[in-house]
VEXDREN-2710 file (C-alpha; in Angstrom, 1 decimal):
% VEXDREN-2710
k/r/px/py/pz
1/UNK/31.7/-39.6/14.5
2/UNK/28.4/-39.2/13.0
3/UNK/27.5/-35.4/12.0
4/UNK/25.0/-34.2/13.7
5/UNK/21.8/-32.9/11.7
6/UNK/21.5/-29.2/10.7
7/UNK/19.1/-26.8/11.7
8/UNK/15.4/-28.0/10.6
9/UNK/14.2/-26.4/7.5
10/UNK/11.9/-22.9/8.1
11/UNK/8.5/-22.6/6.5
12/UNK/8.9/-20.2/3.8
13/UNK/5.9/-18.4/1.7
14/UNK/6.6/-16.8/-1.4
15/UNK/5.3/-15.6/-5.0
16/UNK/6.1/-18.1/-7.8
17/UNK/7.3/-15.4/-9.9
18/UNK/9.3/-12.2/-10.2
19/UNK/7.3/-10.8/-12.7
20/UNK/3.5/-12.1/-14.0
21/UNK/2.0/-10.9/-17.3
22/UNK/-1.8/-10.6/-18.5
23/UNK/-3.0/-8.7/-21.5
24/UNK/-5.1/-5.9/-21.0
25/UNK/-9.1/-6.2/-21.0
26/UNK/-12.1/-7.1/-18.8
27/UNK/-10.5/-10.2/-17.0
28/UNK/-8.7/-11.7/-13.7
29/UNK/-5.3/-13.2/-13.7
30/UNK/-4.4/-15.3/-11.1
31/UNK/-0.7/-14.6/-8.9
32/UNK/0.2/-17.9/-7.4
33/UNK/1.9/-18.3/-3.8
34/UNK/3.8/-21.4/-2.9
35/UNK/5.0/-23.1/0.4
36/UNK/8.1/-24.7/1.2
37/UNK/9.6/-26.6/4.0
38/UNK/7.3/-28.1/6.9
39/UNK/3.6/-27.9/5.7
40/UNK/1.7/-29.9/8.5
41/UNK/0.6/-26.8/10.2
42/UNK/-1.6/-24.0/8.5
43/UNK/0.2/-20.8/7.6
44/UNK/-1.5/-16.9/6.6
45/UNK/0.1/-14.3/4.9
46/UNK/-1.3/-11.2/3.4
47/UNK/-0.9/-9.4/0.0
48/UNK/-1.9/-6.3/-1.7
49/UNK/-1.9/-5.1/-5.6
50/UNK/-0.9/-1.5/-5.7
51/UNK/-0.2/1.2/-8.6
52/UNK/2.7/1.5/-9.9
53/UNK/2.7/2.4/-13.4
54/UNK/-0.4/1.1/-14.1
55/UNK/-3.0/2.8/-11.6
56/UNK/-6.2/1.0/-10.0
57/UNK/-8.8/3.8/-11.4
58/UNK/-8.4/2.3/-15.1
59/UNK/-5.9/-0.5/-15.3
60/UNK/-6.6/-2.9/-12.0
61/UNK/-8.7/-3.3/-9.3
62/UNK/-6.7/-2.4/-6.1
63/UNK/-6.4/-5.6/-3.9
64/UNK/-5.6/-6.3/-0.7
65/UNK/-6.2/-9.6/1.1
66/UNK/-5.0/-12.9/2.6
67/UNK/-3.7/-16.4/1.4
68/UNK/-4.5/-18.9/4.2
69/UNK/-2.7/-22.4/3.9
70/UNK/-4.5/-25.6/5.3
71/UNK/-2.4/-28.3/6.6
72/UNK/-0.4/-30.3/3.3
73/UNK/-0.9/-27.1/0.9
74/UNK/2.0/-25.9/-1.1
75/UNK/0.3/-23.6/-3.5
76/UNK/-2.3/-21.3/-3.2
77/UNK/-3.8/-18.3/-5.9
78/UNK/-5.6/-15.1/-5.8
79/UNK/-7.1/-12.9/-8.1
80/UNK/-6.3/-9.6/-9.7
81/UNK/-8.8/-7.5/-12.0
82/UNK/-7.6/-6.1/-15.0
83/UNK/-9.4/-3.4/-16.9
84/UNK/-10.2/-2.3/-20.7
85/UNK/-9.6/1.2/-21.4
86/UNK/-8.8/3.0/-24.6
87/UNK/-5.6/4.2/-23.9
88/UNK/-2.6/3.6/-26.0
89/UNK/0.1/3.6/-23.0
90/UNK/2.4/0.6/-23.8
91/UNK/3.0/-2.2/-21.0
92/UNK/2.4/-0.8/-18.0
93/UNK/2.8/-2.4/-14.2
94/UNK/1.0/-2.9/-10.8
95/UNK/3.1/-3.8/-7.6
96/UNK/2.5/-7.7/-5.9
97/UNK/3.4/-7.8/-2.3
98/UNK/3.2/-9.9/0.6
99/UNK/3.7/-9.4/3.9
100/UNK/3.2/-10.3/7.7
101/UNK/2.9/-14.1/7.5
102/UNK/1.8/-16.3/10.8
103/UNK/2.9/-19.7/10.7
104/UNK/5.9/-18.9/7.9
105/UNK/8.3/-16.5/7.3
106/UNK/8.9/-14.6/3.8
107/UNK/10.3/-16.3/1.4
108/UNK/12.1/-15.0/-2.0
109/UNK/10.6/-13.2/-4.3
110/UNK/7.8/-11.5/-1.9
111/UNK/7.2/-8.5/-4.5
112/UNK/6.8/-9.0/-7.8
113/UNK/6.0/-6.5/-10.8
114/UNK/2.5/-7.6/-12.7
115/UNK/2.9/-6.2/-16.1
116/UNK/-0.5/-5.5/-18.0
117/UNK/0.3/-5.3/-22.0
118/UNK/-1.8/-3.3/-24.1
119/UNK/-4.0/-4.1/-26.7
120/UNK/-4.1/-0.7/-28.0
121/UNK/-1.6/0.7/-30.8
122/UNK/-3.5/3.7/-30.9
123/UNK/-6.0/5.6/-28.5
124/UNK/-9.6/4.4/-29.6
125/UNK/-11.9/7.4/-30.5
126/UNK/-15.0/4.9/-28.9
127/UNK/-14.8/4.6/-25.2
128/UNK/-14.9/1.0/-24.2
129/UNK/-17.3/1.5/-21.4
130/UNK/-19.9/2.2/-24.2
131/UNK/-19.4/-1.8/-25.0
132/UNK/-21.9/-3.5/-23.3
133/UNK/-19.9/-6.4/-22.4
134/UNK/-17.4/-3.9/-20.9
135/UNK/-19.8/-1.7/-18.9
136/UNK/-21.3/-4.8/-17.1
137/UNK/-18.0/-7.0/-16.7
138/UNK/-16.5/-3.3/-15.1
139/UNK/-19.0/-3.6/-12.4
140/UNK/-18.3/-6.9/-11.3
141/UNK/-14.9/-5.8/-11.2
142/UNK/-16.1/-2.6/-9.2
143/UNK/-19.0/-3.4/-7.1
144/UNK/-18.5/-7.2/-6.2
145/UNK/-15.0/-7.6/-6.6
146/UNK/-14.9/-10.7/-8.8
147/UNK/-15.0/-11.3/-12.5
148/UNK/-18.1/-12.4/-13.7
149/UNK/-19.9/-15.8/-14.2
150/UNK/-20.7/-16.1/-17.1
151/UNK/-24.8/-16.5/-16.7
152/UNK/-24.5/-12.9/-14.8
153/UNK/-22.7/-11.6/-17.7
154/UNK/-24.8/-12.7/-20.9
155/UNK/-27.7/-11.7/-18.7
156/UNK/-27.2/-8.3/-18.0
157/UNK/-25.0/-8.0/-21.3
158/UNK/-28.1/-8.8/-23.2
159/UNK/-30.8/-6.3/-21.2
160/UNK/-28.3/-3.9/-23.3
161/UNK/-27.9/-5.5/-26.6
162/UNK/-31.4/-6.3/-26.7
163/UNK/-32.3/-2.4/-27.1
164/UNK/-31.1/-2.6/-30.9
165/UNK/-29.9/1.1/-31.9
166/UNK/-32.5/2.8/-29.7
167/UNK/-30.3/5.4/-27.4
168/UNK/-33.4/5.8/-25.2
169/UNK/-33.7/2.3/-24.4
170/UNK/-29.7/1.6/-24.0
171/UNK/-29.4/4.8/-21.4
172/UNK/-32.0/3.2/-19.5
173/UNK/-31.0/-0.4/-19.5
174/UNK/-27.2/0.8/-18.4
175/UNK/-29.0/2.9/-15.6
176/UNK/-31.2/-0.2/-14.6
177/UNK/-28.3/-2.7/-15.0
178/UNK/-25.8/-0.7/-12.7
179/UNK/-28.6/0.3/-10.1
180/UNK/-29.2/-3.4/-9.8
181/UNK/-25.4/-4.2/-8.5
182/UNK/-25.7/-2.0/-5.6
183/UNK/-29.1/-3.3/-5.1
184/UNK/-28.0/-6.6/-5.1
185/UNK/-28.1/-9.5/-1.8
186/UNK/-24.1/-10.1/-2.7
187/UNK/-23.1/-6.1/-2.4
188/UNK/-25.8/-5.1/0.4
189/UNK/-24.4/-8.2/2.6
190/UNK/-20.9/-7.2/1.9
191/UNK/-20.4/-3.5/0.9
192/UNK/-23.0/-2.2/2.7
193/UNK/-22.8/-4.4/5.7
194/UNK/-19.2/-3.1/6.3
195/UNK/-20.4/0.8/5.6
196/UNK/-23.0/0.2/8.8
197/UNK/-20.1/-0.9/11.3
198/UNK/-18.2/2.0/10.6
199/UNK/-20.8/4.7/11.2
200/UNK/-22.1/2.2/14.3
201/UNK/-18.6/2.9/15.3
202/UNK/-16.7/6.2/14.8
203/UNK/-17.5/9.9/14.9
204/UNK/-16.3/12.1/12.6
205/UNK/-12.8/13.4/12.8
206/UNK/-9.8/14.7/10.3
207/UNK/-8.7/11.2/9.6
208/UNK/-11.9/9.6/9.2
209/UNK/-14.5/12.5/7.9
210/UNK/-18.6/12.0/8.6
211/UNK/-17.4/8.7/10.8
212/UNK/-17.4/6.7/7.2
213/UNK/-14.6/4.5/5.8
214/UNK/-11.7/5.6/3.3
215/UNK/-11.5/4.4/0.1
216/UNK/-9.2/1.5/0.2
217/UNK/-9.6/0.5/3.6
218/UNK/-13.2/-0.1/2.8
219/UNK/-12.3/-2.3/-0.6
220/UNK/-10.2/-4.5/2.1
221/UNK/-13.0/-5.2/4.3
222/UNK/-15.3/-5.5/1.5
223/UNK/-13.0/-8.2/-0.3
224/UNK/-12.5/-10.0/2.8
225/UNK/-16.9/-10.4/3.2
226/UNK/-17.1/-11.2/-0.6
227/UNK/-14.3/-14.0/-0.3
228/UNK/-15.7/-17.0/-1.9
229/UNK/-19.2/-15.3/-2.4
230/UNK/-21.4/-15.8/-5.3
231/UNK/-24.6/-15.3/-4.8
232/UNK/-26.7/-18.5/-6.5
233/UNK/-23.6/-20.8/-6.1
234/UNK/-22.6/-24.0/-4.2
235/UNK/-22.3/-22.7/-0.3
236/UNK/-22.6/-19.2/-0.8
237/UNK/-24.6/-18.6/2.2
238/UNK/-22.2/-20.5/4.5
239/UNK/-19.3/-19.0/3.1
240/UNK/-21.0/-15.4/3.6
241/UNK/-22.3/-16.7/7.2
242/UNK/-18.4/-17.6/7.9
243/UNK/-17.4/-14.4/6.4
244/UNK/-19.8/-12.1/8.6
245/UNK/-18.7/-13.9/11.8
246/UNK/-15.0/-13.8/10.8
247/UNK/-15.2/-10.0/10.3
248/UNK/-17.3/-9.5/13.6
249/UNK/-15.0/-10.8/15.4
250/UNK/-12.1/-9.2/13.9
251/UNK/-13.9/-5.6/14.0
252/UNK/-14.6/-6.2/18.0
253/UNK/-10.7/-6.7/18.6
254/UNK/-9.5/-3.5/16.1
255/UNK/-7.7/-0.5/18.0
256/UNK/-9.5/2.0/16.9
257/UNK/-12.8/0.2/17.9
258/UNK/-11.4/-0.6/21.3
259/UNK/-10.5/3.2/21.7
260/UNK/-14.7/4.2/21.2
261/UNK/-15.7/1.0/22.9
262/UNK/-13.4/-0.2/25.8
263/UNK/-14.0/-3.3/26.8
264/UNK/-15.1/-1.7/30.5
265/UNK/-18.3/-0.4/29.1
266/UNK/-21.7/-2.6/29.9
267/UNK/-24.0/-4.4/27.6
268/UNK/-26.5/-1.3/27.6
269/UNK/-24.0/1.5/27.4
270/UNK/-22.5/-0.6/24.2
271/UNK/-25.7/-1.5/22.2
272/UNK/-26.9/2.0/23.1
273/UNK/-24.0/4.0/22.2
274/UNK/-23.8/1.7/18.5
275/UNK/-27.4/2.7/17.6
276/UNK/-26.6/6.2/18.8
277/UNK/-23.5/6.8/16.5
278/UNK/-25.8/5.1/13.8
279/UNK/-28.2/7.5/14.1
280/UNK/-31.0/5.5/14.8
281/UNK/-33.5/5.3/17.2
282/UNK/-34.2/1.2/17.8
283/UNK/-37.8/-0.1/18.1
284/UNK/-38.4/-1.7/21.9
285/UNK/-38.2/-5.2/19.9
286/UNK/-34.9/-4.1/17.9
287/UNK/-32.8/-3.1/21.2
288/UNK/-34.2/-6.1/23.0
289/UNK/-33.2/-8.3/20.6
290/UNK/-29.5/-6.5/20.1
291/UNK/-29.3/-7.1/24.1
292/UNK/-30.3/-10.8/23.4
293/UNK/-27.8/-11.3/21.3
294/UNK/-25.6/-9.8/23.1
295/UNK/-26.2/-12.5/25.7
296/UNK/-25.9/-15.0/23.6
297/UNK/-22.2/-15.1/23.1
298/UNK/-19.8/-17.3/24.9
299/UNK/-16.9/-14.7/25.7
300/UNK/-16.5/-10.8/26.0
301/UNK/-15.6/-10.7/22.5
302/UNK/-18.2/-12.9/21.0
303/UNK/-20.8/-11.1/23.2
304/UNK/-19.3/-8.1/21.5
305/UNK/-19.1/-9.3/17.9
306/UNK/-22.9/-10.6/18.3
307/UNK/-24.0/-7.4/20.1
308/UNK/-22.8/-5.2/17.0
309/UNK/-24.1/-7.3/14.2
310/UNK/-27.6/-7.4/15.5
311/UNK/-27.3/-3.7/15.6
312/UNK/-26.3/-2.8/12.3
313/UNK/-29.0/-5.5/10.9
314/UNK/-32.0/-3.7/12.2
315/UNK/-34.1/-2.2/10.3
316/UNK/-33.8/1.3/11.9
317/UNK/-29.9/1.4/11.3
318/UNK/-30.4/0.0/7.9
319/UNK/-32.7/2.5/7.0
320/UNK/-30.9/5.5/8.7
321/UNK/-27.6/4.6/7.0
322/UNK/-28.9/3.6/3.6
323/UNK/-28.9/7.2/1.8
324/UNK/-25.0/7.9/2.9
325/UNK/-24.0/4.6/1.9
326/UNK/-25.6/5.1/-1.7
327/UNK/-24.2/8.4/-2.3
328/UNK/-20.7/7.3/-0.4
329/UNK/-20.5/4.1/-3.1
330/UNK/-21.1/6.2/-6.2
331/UNK/-17.6/7.8/-5.5
332/UNK/-15.9/4.5/-4.1
333/UNK/-17.5/2.3/-7.1
334/UNK/-17.7/4.6/-10.3
335/UNK/-14.8/7.0/-9.2
336/UNK/-12.6/4.7/-7.5
337/UNK/-12.0/7.3/-4.7
338/UNK/-12.7/9.3/-1.3
339/UNK/-15.6/12.1/-1.7
340/UNK/-12.8/14.8/-1.1
341/UNK/-9.9/13.8/-3.1
342/UNK/-8.8/15.2/-6.4
343/UNK/-10.9/16.6/-8.5
344/UNK/-12.4/17.6/-5.4
345/UNK/-11.2/19.3/-2.5
346/UNK/-14.3/18.8/0.0
347/UNK/-17.2/17.2/0.8
348/UNK/-19.5/19.8/-1.1
349/UNK/-20.0/17.2/-4.2
350/UNK/-21.1/14.3/-1.4
351/UNK/-23.1/16.7/0.3
352/UNK/-24.9/17.9/-2.9
353/UNK/-25.9/14.2/-3.9
354/UNK/-26.6/13.3/-0.1
355/UNK/-28.8/16.5/-0.1
356/UNK/-30.7/15.2/-3.6
357/UNK/-31.0/11.5/-2.4
358/UNK/-32.7/13.2/0.9
359/UNK/-34.9/14.8/-1.0
360/UNK/-36.5/12.2/-2.8
361/UNK/-36.8/9.3/0.1
362/UNK/-40.4/9.1/1.5
363/UNK/-40.8/8.9/5.0
364/UNK/-41.2/5.7/6.8
365/UNK/-40.0/3.8/3.8
366/UNK/-38.4/0.4/4.1
367/UNK/-35.5/0.0/1.7
368/UNK/-35.0/-3.0/3.1
369/UNK/-37.7/-4.3/0.7
370/UNK/-35.6/-3.7/-2.8
371/UNK/-39.1/-2.4/-4.7
372/UNK/-39.2/-0.1/-1.9
373/UNK/-35.2/0.8/-2.4
374/UNK/-35.8/0.8/-6.4
375/UNK/-38.2/3.3/-6.5
376/UNK/-36.1/6.1/-4.5
377/UNK/-33.2/5.1/-6.4
378/UNK/-34.9/5.8/-10.1
379/UNK/-36.8/8.9/-8.2
380/UNK/-33.3/10.7/-7.6
381/UNK/-31.4/9.5/-10.8
382/UNK/-28.2/9.6/-9.3
383/UNK/-26.9/6.6/-10.9
384/UNK/-27.1/8.3/-14.4
385/UNK/-25.7/11.1/-13.3
386/UNK/-22.8/9.3/-12.3
387/UNK/-22.4/6.6/-15.0
388/UNK/-22.4/9.4/-17.5
389/UNK/-20.2/11.6/-15.8
390/UNK/-16.6/12.8/-17.5
391/UNK/-14.8/11.7/-14.7
392/UNK/-16.3/8.3/-14.6
393/UNK/-16.2/7.7/-18.5
394/UNK/-12.6/9.6/-18.5
395/UNK/-11.5/5.9/-16.6
396/UNK/-11.7/4.4/-19.8
397/UNK/-11.1/6.4/-22.5
398/UNK/-11.3/9.4/-24.4
399/UNK/-10.7/12.1/-21.9
400/UNK/-7.3/13.8/-21.7
401/UNK/-7.8/14.6/-18.0
402/UNK/-7.9/10.1/-18.0
403/UNK/-10.4/10.3/-15.0
404/UNK/-8.3/11.6/-12.8
405/UNK/-6.6/8.2/-13.1
406/UNK/-3.8/9.8/-10.6
407/UNK/-5.3/12.5/-8.8
408/UNK/-4.9/11.7/-4.8
409/UNK/-6.8/8.2/-3.1
410/UNK/-5.7/9.0/0.6
411/UNK/-5.0/5.7/2.4
412/UNK/-6.0/5.2/5.9
413/UNK/-4.0/2.7/8.3
414/UNK/-5.1/-0.7/8.0
415/UNK/-6.2/-2.6/11.1
416/UNK/-3.1/-4.6/12.4
417/UNK/-4.9/-7.8/12.3
418/UNK/-7.8/-7.4/9.4
419/UNK/-6.7/-10.3/7.4
420/UNK/-7.4/-12.4/11.1
421/UNK/-40.4/-5.3/-14.8
422/UNK/-36.7/-4.2/-13.2
423/UNK/-38.0/-5.6/-9.9
424/UNK/-38.6/-9.0/-11.7
425/UNK/-34.6/-8.3/-13.2
426/UNK/-33.2/-7.8/-9.2
427/UNK/-34.9/-11.2/-8.3
428/UNK/-33.4/-12.7/-11.1
429/UNK/-29.8/-11.0/-10.0
430/UNK/-30.2/-12.1/-6.1
431/UNK/-30.5/-15.6/-7.2
432/UNK/-28.6/-16.4/-9.9
433/UNK/-25.8/-13.8/-10.1
END
């Protein structure tokens, strides 16, 4: 008799190796995910890159995201950003883990070790972050979650190195360069965009103090919004808009959001509560525009996604939340931690800097204007304070505390479906970088 066919082969997704190796430096390395078995339908799998003997504060950038296989695709990659430090540490490792496959099952290996090979035989006496090239490259990692493009890296590095040995000039250009990353279109439309969703949604709780994002959940959301977005490159605006639409639709489905904004709310209740949580008083026009955006959705989910986007993009909310977001980003971007994690234990430091920022703000300022925002930041001189701090510099070298690299980083529970002439300088940056 003719033997009956065996079971159909399963679609699996797995890492291409159990061990990956990269040389230390301000670089990126690619991790390959493969798909085997039937591939006529899409598959999705989440990934996370986290601490082992290497730490996300000084050795690499914590990464979390998802890989999408379109029909017919069998291999995809995702980047991991590596940092340059001056410590003699030997080879250190980070963990790479796949999880939550959709349209496939996990194959083997689904976990791997990323080995970061040290380039220092002895601890160096000069901190690597004092190198203009390293300083600039690390800012791309810390604020934009990507490797620097060649034009941007060269432009910002040259701004600093053109000072020669003029210490005052170097100090000024490092501060202005750093400020430009926060004020850039790329960050404002990703990191600050995500921050405003949190503030419009949540209140102060023990799990989420001040109603603001926790460090690691913020990085996940920011990296999702920054996916395939490099301002000035082909299709960046289309990619950004697609990311924003997907993020908003995902957001209004999150259990934590639904607990605060049940679907039984009327459109007026929904919109007004978002403004209230954002500590913003909208103009009549802004409120009406948000209500109209809500009405433009074809389903309740789309209505709520469009409504929250319209609220958080108003001038009222943008201006109300600018200072809290700016200070939080100093901790997230430079110190790579929550404001109340070690070496701090509460929000005293955060409150000190927020008070200072508020004191240097002028009533009626509209910080959607880059020139106005730059003036406020320069008056407060907060960026300079963070980039010269022992904790920031200790991430990279010459500090026995290691910049608190091994301090606590609280991890908020991820959403179940989260995967689904300085002004002229700034203008150049947002167009070309």
